[in-house]
N, C-alpha and C positions, 0 to 999 in steps of 0.2 A: 503493501500500500505504499508507504514510503517512497519508494522507486516510481512509483507510478504519479504523485502529487510530484515529483522534483521532475518528473520527464514533461507534463503536462506545464506547470511552469516554466519551463524549459521549451516549450514547443511557444509559449504565450509571447514569449520574450523575443525570442527569434523572426515569428509571426509579425510583432509587433513592433522592429525596428527597420524604419526605412533607410535610402541615402537621403541624406542629411541634404536640403536644399538650403545655397547661401543668400546669407541676408542682401537684398537689391538696395543700395543705401540710393541710387540715380537710377530714377526710371529712364533708361537708355532709348526707347521707343517713345517715350512721349518727350525726349528732351527736344528743342531748336538748334541746328546745326549752330557751330562757333562762326562763321562765315556771314549771316543773319545778325550777329553782334547787336542781340536783345537787349544785353545791358547797359550798351549808350546810349539810348535814347531815354535812359532815366523816365521809365514809366513807372507805373500804380494801378495798381486793381480798380476799376470801378464798377463792375456787376461780373457774374457769374448765372450760368444757366445750365442746366440738363433737360435736352430732349429725350425720352423715355422710348417713344415710338424709333427712332431713328438710333436710338444706342450713341448717341452721342453728348460732349460734355463742351459747353464753351467759356471764354474767358473774357473780357474785355479790358483793355489796361489804356491809359491815356496818358499822357504829361500834363506839368504843372496846370499849363495856360489851357490849357482841352479842360481839366477836372475843374478849375475857376468857371469856364463858361458852364459847364454841366450845373454847379453848383449857381450858377445866376450870379456873377463874380464878374463877368468877365469884360469890366469898363479898363481895368488894374492891365491888362495883357493885349491890349491894341495889337502893335507890331509882333507878338510871339508869335512862331508858330505854332497851330495845335493838330497833335496828332492823337490819333484815337486808331488802336491793336484789336483785330479780335481773333484769338485762336482756340482752332476747334479739333476737340481730340475725339477717338473714339474713345467706348471705353470698354473694359473690363473689372472681373471680379479681383478684391484685393487680398492677395492671400493670406495675408497678416491679419486682417480683421473679419472677419465673417458676416459677409452680406453688404459688405463694403461697394462702393465703386471709386475707382482709378481712372486717373488718363492712362490708351495704350497706345494708340499709335499715333501721330502729327499726323492730319488732315489737310486744317487748312492756315497759310495764317491771309487774313484780309487789312490792309493798311491806307487808312485815312489822315490824309493831309491839309491843310488851309492858312492861307497865312491871313486870313479873315474870319471875323466868326461864323461858323459854322451854320447859325440861323440866316445868313445872308445868302444862303446856297449858291454861291457864287467860287470859283476857282479852288473847288472843292477836288481833289488829286488822289483816285480809288488806284490801289495797286491791289492784286491777288496773288497769293500764291500757294501750293499744292504738294503734298508726298512729303518723304523723308525729308530731303535734297530742297525742297520747298525751289519748286522749279515757278518761275512766271509766268500767268497764265493769262490770256485776253479771256474777259469778262466783261457781260454788261454792269454798271456800274451805278445805274439809277434808283434800282429797287434794293440793293443792298447798299448805300450810302443813305437811303431814307429808314431800310431796316433797324442799321448800325445805329444812327442817330435817336431812332426813339425808342432804343433800348437803355428801360427804368434806372437809373444807379444805383446803387446801395448808400443807405446813410454815410456821408463823410462828414467827420470833424471841418 
């Protein structure tokens, strides 16, 4: 009986062992390529959202001039360029937190730039990049600019 219990415990231990997965400190699939130089843009989070049907998540970033305009303080930054950047990722389950979702593959980056306030709707430049390497693509800007500008910002101090 003692041998049987020992064998069962040893079997349970062996079966429960699995190759240990390394902790992924950086989500490489979701990372922006270095050549995009995202950090140099000095952007802060404006808002984020999840599309459950498409299984995507996106975050809208803006520079200080764009943030001031979105907060209704555009008078101070009349001469500064406004930049809004919308980054979209596919989703995957978080392997470290049951039920949570995290970004998976980088799908697109959309950039809106304007020297004048966005409310004037003049001279707004739109660029779209797709895929892991962020290749520039030709895209219709009218609807996307309107969609991005209509995204409601999170409460900001």
